[in-house]
MARFIFI-697678 format. One record per residue (C-alpha): x, y, z. Coordinates in steps of 0.05 Angstrom, whole numbers, padded with zeros to 5 digits, always signed. Layout:
BEGIN
XYZ...
//
This chain:
BEGIN
+02300+00031-00448+02312-00041-00433+02283-00100-00398+02293-00171-00375+02247-00224-00402+02243-00299-00404+02299-00317-00454+02251-00347-00505+02207-00285-00505+02268-00239-00511+02293-00279-00570+02224-00278-00603+02221-00202-00597+02289-00196-00633+02282-00247-00689+02283-00224-00761+02237-00244-00818+02248-00315-00843+02257-00345-00775+02208-00393-00742+02211-00350-00680+02191-00287-00718+02119-00272-00703+02067-00223-00677+02110-00200-00619+02171-00190-00665+02132-00149-00716+02094-00105-00668+02155-00090-00625+02202-00078-00684+02152-00031-00716+02166+00021-00663+02233+00001-00633+02304-00019-00653+02315-00081-00609+02380-00113-00588+02389-00177-00549+02446-00162-00500+02459-00224-00458+02430-00284-00423+02422-00286-00347+02425-00356-00316+02375-00376-00263+02429-00382-00209+02437-00307-00201+02366-00301-00172+02342-00322-00104+02301-00365-00109+02325-00386-00178+02272-00390-00232+02267-00451-00277+02286-00412-00340+02341-00368-00367+02327-00294-00375+02348-00249-00432+02364-00175-00428+02341-00129-00485+02355-00057-00501+02302-00021-00541+02308+00047-00573+02247+00083-00601+02257+00089-00677+02275+00160-00697+02253+00154-00769+02179+00172-00774+02134+00116-00797+02092+00125-00859+02019+00139-00843+01977+00077-00829+01919+00056-00785+01954+00026-00724+01893-00014-00702+01884-00043-00771+01959-00057-00774+01955-00097-00709+01895-00135-00735+01930-00151-00801+01993-00176-00765+01954-00218-00714+01907-00247-00766+01966-00263-00813+02002-00303-00759+01941-00341-00733+01953-00392-00787+02027-00379-00801+02036-00436-00851+01983-00407-00897+01995-00351-00946+01974-00281-00928+01917-00288-00979+01887-00347-00941+01901-00318-00872+01867-00252-00887+01804-00281-00921+01765-00263-00858+01776-00189-00873+01734-00195-00937+01788-00167-00983+01769-00155-01056+01798-00204-01106+01835-00151-01146+01874-00132-01083+01893-00204-01065+01923-00213-01134+01983-00171-01110+02045-00215-01101+02051-00197-01027+01990-00242-01015+02030-00303-01040+02079-00296-00982+02076-00329-00914+02074-00281-00854+02142-00301-00827+02174-00277-00892+02146-00206-00888+02186-00149-00858+02156-00094-00815+02158-00049-00876+02120-00101-00917+02067-00107-00863+02059-00031-00863+02053-00031-00939+02002-00088-00936+01961-00049-00884+01963+00014-00928+01939-00027-00988+01881-00054-00947+01865+00017-00922+01866+00043-00993+01808-00004-01013+01767+00023-00956+01774-00032-00905+01785-00006-00834+01792-00037-00766+01721-00063-00757
//
C-alpha cells in the first residue's frame, strides 16, 4: 500500500541507520515494511495549497518472517533508546533496570541512530532473555 505524508515525515520513515533523520518512526515502520520514497508533490497541486511539500511512499509488508520477539517490549526499547539519541544505548536504557552483565555487550556502546532494525530486534531478544518484559 502507499500513502502521502508531509515530505519531512515521509523522508523520516524511509531513512536508513546512520542518518540524523533515522528515528523511532523509521525503525518501527521498517520493522514490518519495505518502504520506498516515490516522489515529492508540490503544494500548488492542491486547492487550497498547503504550506508544505508532500511525499508519496509505497510500503510492502515484509515477506520474510521476523524472528520471535515481544513486540511491546521492542517498541519500548526503540522509543526509550531514541528519547536521548545522543547517549549510548547503555545510558538510554538505564530506566529499564538492565543487569550489568547484559550491558557489557558491545551493542550497548552504540548510539540508537546507528542500529539497524535487525540490531534492535536482537537487542530486544537479549533483554527478553534476562527476564525483562514490557512492564
